[in-house]
C-alpha positions in Angstrom: 102.3 -89.6 36.5 100.5 -92.2 34.3 100.1 -91.7 30.6 96.8 -90.7 29.3 94.7 -91.0 26.3 91.4 -89.3 25.2 88.6 -90.4 23.3 86.5 -88.3 21.4 83.1 -88.7 20.8 80.4 -87.0 18.8 77.7 -84.6 20.4 75.1 -85.2 17.1 72.1 -87.6 17.4 69.7 -87.1 14.9 70.8 -89.2 11.3 69.7 -85.9 9.0 66.0 -85.3 8.2 65.4 -89.3 8.8 64.0 -89.3 11.9 67.0 -92.0 13.2 69.1 -91.8 15.7 72.4 -91.5 15.7 75.6 -90.4 18.0 78.9 -92.4 19.0 79.5 -95.9 18.1 79.6 -97.8 21.5 82.3 -100.8 20.3 84.6 -97.9 18.8 84.7 -96.1 22.1 85.2 -99.0 24.2 87.3 -101.7 22.3 89.8 -98.8 21.9 89.5 -98.4 25.9 90.2 -101.7 26.5 93.2 -101.8 24.2 94.4 -98.3 25.9 94.0 -99.9 29.6 95.1 -103.1 29.2 98.6 -101.2 27.7 99.1 -99.4 31.3 97.5 -96.1 29.7 94.6 -93.8 31.5 91.6 -93.2 29.5 89.5 -90.0 29.5 86.7 -88.8 27.5 85.9 -85.6 25.6 82.9 -84.3 23.4 82.4 -81.8 21.3 79.4 -79.6 23.5 80.1 -81.7 26.7 77.4 -83.0 28.9 76.0 -86.8 27.9 77.4 -87.8 24.4 74.9 -89.7 22.8 76.0 -93.6 22.1 74.4 -96.2 20.0 75.1 -99.4 19.9 75.0 -102.7 21.4 76.2 -103.5 25.1 76.4 -107.3 25.1 80.5 -107.3 24.3 82.2 -107.8 27.4 84.2 -105.3 26.6 81.8 -102.7 25.8 80.2 -103.5 28.9 83.3 -103.1 31.1 83.9 -99.6 29.4 80.2 -98.5 30.1 80.6 -100.1 34.2 84.2 -98.6 35.0 83.2 -96.0 37.6 85.5 -93.0 36.0 84.0 -93.7 32.1 80.5 -93.7 33.7 81.5 -90.5 35.2 82.5 -89.0 32.0 79.4 -90.5 29.9 77.4 -88.2 32.3 79.1 -85.3 32.0 82.2 -85.2 29.5 84.0 -81.9 29.2 84.6 -79.8 26.1 87.9 -79.7 24.7 88.3 -76.0 25.6 88.6 -77.4 29.3 91.5 -79.6 28.7 95.1 -79.3 28.6 97.2 -81.0 25.5 100.1 -81.5 27.5 98.3 -83.9 29.5 97.2 -86.5 26.3 100.4 -88.6 24.7 96.9 -89.7 21.6 94.0 -88.4 20.8 91.6 -91.1 19.1 88.3 -89.6 17.3 86.0 -92.7 18.1 83.3 -93.1 15.1 79.5 -93.3 14.5 77.5 -91.1 11.7 76.8 -88.6 14.3 80.6 -87.4 14.0 79.8 -86.3 10.1 78.1 -83.4 11.5 80.0 -81.9 14.2 83.6 -83.2 14.0 84.8 -80.7 10.7 83.2 -77.8 13.0 84.4 -78.9 16.3 87.7 -76.4 16.0 88.3 -76.6 19.7 88.7 -80.3 19.7 90.9 -79.9 16.4 93.2 -77.1 18.2 94.0 -80.0 21.0 94.2 -82.7 18.5 97.1 -80.4 16.4 98.7 -79.2 20.1 98.8 -83.3 20.7 100.4 -83.5 17.7 103.0 -80.7 17.0 104.2 -82.1 21.0 105.0 -85.5 19.3 101.9 -87.4 20.4 100.0 -89.4 18.5 96.6 -88.2 16.2 94.2 -91.5 15.5 91.0 -92.2 14.2 88.5 -95.1 13.6 85.1 -95.4 11.1 83.6 -92.0 10.4 85.8 -91.2 13.4 88.3 -89.4 10.4 86.0 -86.4 9.7 87.3 -85.3 13.3 90.9 -85.0 11.1 89.1 -82.6 8.8 89.8 -79.3 10.3 93.4 -79.9 12.1 96.2 -77.8 11.4 99.6 -78.0 11.6 101.7 -75.1 13.0 102.3 -74.0 9.2 98.8 -74.3 8.5 98.8 -77.2 6.1 96.0 -79.8 6.9 97.2 -83.0 9.2 96.6 -84.9 6.6 98.1 -83.6 3.2 100.2 -86.0 2.4 99.3 -89.2 4.6 97.6 -91.9 4.1 94.5 -93.1 5.4 91.9 -95.5 6.3 88.5 -93.9 6.6 84.6 -95.5 5.9 84.7 -96.1 2.4 81.9 -95.1 -0.6 81.6 -98.4 -0.8 80.4 -98.9 2.8 78.1 -96.0 2.8 76.3 -96.8 -0.1 76.0 -100.2 1.6 74.2 -98.7 4.2 72.3 -96.1 2.1 73.3 -93.3 3.5 75.0 -92.1 0.6 72.3 -89.2 0.1 71.9 -88.7 4.1 75.4 -88.0 5.3 76.2 -84.6 4.5 79.2 -85.4 2.6 81.3 -88.9 1.7 84.5 -89.1 3.7 87.0 -90.4 1.9 87.0 -87.4 -1.1 86.8 -84.8 2.0 90.1 -86.4 3.2 91.6 -86.4 -0.6 90.4 -82.9 -1.4 92.9 -81.8 1.3 95.7 -83.9 0.1 95.3 -86.8 2.3 95.6 -90.4 0.3 93.0 -92.3 0.8 93.3 -96.8 1.5 90.3 -98.6 0.9 89.9 -102.1 1.6 87.7 -104.4 1.5 83.8 -104.0 3.0 83.6 -104.4 7.1 87.2 -106.0 6.9 89.5 -104.9 9.2 92.2 -102.1 7.6 94.4 -100.0 9.8 97.2 -96.8 8.1 99.7 -96.1 10.5 101.8 -93.1 8.7 104.1 -91.6 11.4 102.3 -90.9 14.5 98.9 -90.7 12.3 97.1 -93.9 12.3 93.5 -94.5 11.2 90.8 -97.2 10.7 88.3 -98.0 7.8 85.5 -99.1 9.9 83.8 -100.7 13.5 86.3 -104.0 12.9 89.4 -102.0 12.8 88.9 -100.5 16.0 90.9 -102.6 18.1 93.1 -102.5 15.6 93.8 -98.6 15.3 94.2 -98.7 19.5 97.1 -101.5 19.4 98.5 -99.5 16.4 98.8 -96.2 18.3 100.1 -98.4 21.2 102.8 -99.1 19.6 104.2 -96.0 18.3 103.8 -94.7 21.8 105.9 -97.3 22.8 108.5 -96.5 20.4 108.0 -99.7 18.3 107.3 -97.8 14.7 111.0 -96.7 13.5 110.7 -93.0 12.9 111.9 -93.7 9.3 109.4 -96.6 8.8 107.3 -95.9 5.7 103.3 -95.6 6.0 102.4 -99.2 6.6 98.9 -100.7 6.0 97.9 -103.8 7.8 94.8 -106.2 7.2 93.3 -109.4 8.5 92.5 -111.4 5.2 92.0 -115.2 4.5 94.5 -117.3 2.0 93.1 -119.5 -0.1 89.6 -119.5 1.6 91.0 -121.3 4.8 93.9 -119.9 6.6 93.2 -116.3 8.6 96.4 -114.5 8.6 97.2 -110.7 10.0 98.8 -108.8 6.9 101.4 -105.6 7.1 102.4 -103.8 3.8 104.0 -101.0 2.9 101.4 -98.3 1.6 103.5 -97.9 -2.1 104.0 -101.3 -2.5 106.9 -103.7 -0.8 109.5 -105.7 -1.9 110.8 -108.9 -0.2 108.6 -111.2 2.0 108.4 -112.4 5.6 106.4 -114.7 7.1 106.6 -114.1 11.0 105.8 -117.4 12.9 103.5 -116.3 16.1 104.6 -116.8 19.9 102.5 -119.6 22.0 99.8 -116.9 22.3 99.3 -116.8 18.6 98.5 -113.5 16.4 98.3 -111.3 19.7 100.0 -107.8 19.8 103.5 -108.6 19.7 103.5 -110.6 16.4 101.6 -107.8 14.7 104.0 -105.5 15.9 106.8 -107.7 14.3 104.9 -107.8 11.0 104.1 -104.2 11.4 107.8 -103.2 12.0 109.1 -105.3 9.1 106.6 -103.5 6.7 108.3 -100.3 7.9 111.2 -101.3 6.7 110.0 -102.6 3.0 108.9 -105.4 3.1 105.6 -107.4 3.0 104.7 -109.3 5.9 102.2 -112.1 7.0 101.5 -113.8 10.4 99.8 -116.9 9.8 97.0 -117.9 12.8 98.5 -121.2 13.6 95.8 -121.9 15.4 93.0 -121.6 12.7 91.8 -124.8 12.8 90.5 -124.5 16.5 89.3 -121.0 16.6 89.5 -117.8 14.6 92.7 -115.7 14.8 93.4 -116.6 17.9 95.4 -113.8 20.2 95.9 -115.3 23.5 96.4 -112.8 26.6 100.0 -113.5 28.3 98.5 -114.6 31.3 98.5 -118.4 33.2 95.1 -119.0 31.3 96.5 -117.8 27.8 99.9 -119.6 28.6 97.8 -123.1 29.2 95.2 -122.5 26.4 98.2 -121.8 24.5 100.1 -124.8 24.9 97.1 -127.0 24.6 96.6 -125.6 21.4 100.1 -125.8 20.1 99.9 -129.6 21.1 97.0 -130.3 18.6 99.2 -129.0 15.9 101.0 -131.1 13.4 104.2 -131.0 10.9 101.8 -131.5 7.7 99.7 -129.0 9.3 102.2 -126.2 9.7 104.0 -127.0 6.9 100.7 -126.6 4.7 100.1 -123.2 6.7 103.3 -121.7 5.8 103.0 -122.9 2.3 99.8 -120.8 1.5 101.5 -118.0 3.9 104.0 -117.7 1.3 101.7 -118.4 -1.4 99.9 -115.4 -0.4 103.1 -112.9 0.1 104.4 -114.0 -4.1 100.3 -113.2 -4.8 100.6 -109.3 -3.2 104.5 -109.4 -5.7 106.7 -110.3 -3.0 110.2 -111.8 -4.8 112.4 -113.4 -1.8 110.7 -115.0 1.0 111.9 -114.9 4.6 110.6 -116.3 7.7 111.6 -115.1 11.4 110.1 -116.6 14.7 110.5 -116.3 18.5 109.9 -119.5 21.0 107.4 -121.7 19.5 107.4 -119.2 16.2 110.8 -119.7 15.9 110.0 -123.6 15.6 107.7 -122.8 12.7 110.5 -121.3 11.2 112.5 -124.2 11.5 110.0 -126.1 9.9 109.6 -123.9 7.2 112.7 -124.1 6.9 112.9 -127.8 6.4 
């Protein structure tokens, strides 16, 4: 039987007393759906009240369009089940999609919380992005403690809420509410991707973090996150104003630094997984984007087309450019407090590591 992941959606469609519509934010469900399905998982939807969940957001992105056009998803968007109708043993993970509607009904969605609690107790993953962590507020462990107690989390920040001019519209601010239950919020830069993995709890800060959370969930489900790993926060950053890179670091600070040389396919899931795993051992890991001069943060599919494009991009690099980028990556690690800086790489990433050593 194919492993399954459940995406939870709000049923609330009004933005307070503003007269404006809200609901689940479409890309925060669609982009994770693409990640999960590409990884071989089947995906179901659930909504708080059942029936058609309100959705907002553009359908211009190809992955969003594919999500809406998928027959199984289309049927569930037309009539989503309630949590009470589902068997938690059918799912290896639950993913709470965001959208401002969640702020009104997720905290009181006790049926959804019970479902998430049982998935987690059975060894599954609980995850959420943006305002989706509002659904974590009522989730309890078997001993009655909040799931988030003592856990590092990411969520839509107070600063981002103020920037949206919705601080006085939403019923509460999310990060302080999580902190009141013992969570340890890890706010990052506004609207930049940030994912926090703390054991089998994975959370993301904003819409830009949606796919990243799903990738992290897949890594946990595949056993690529060690049981004794420390909590890890990952970001996409720009070093010295030019070099885009993926950085994974222990939430509570790291020691040595490691540059991860990506393969032909760029800063893909495999490179990020290696960085996350290194960060889980207490190191600060950075994956510099080798192709940033040609396109931003390239992550190619591991197929014939991706291989051909990767060879084309790799052929356009010079030794001087690679050396300069590795210098920026090392400088970025030292700026984050890393002492010793090492480098690892596989395949073409091994060649980059050789250049770094030379």
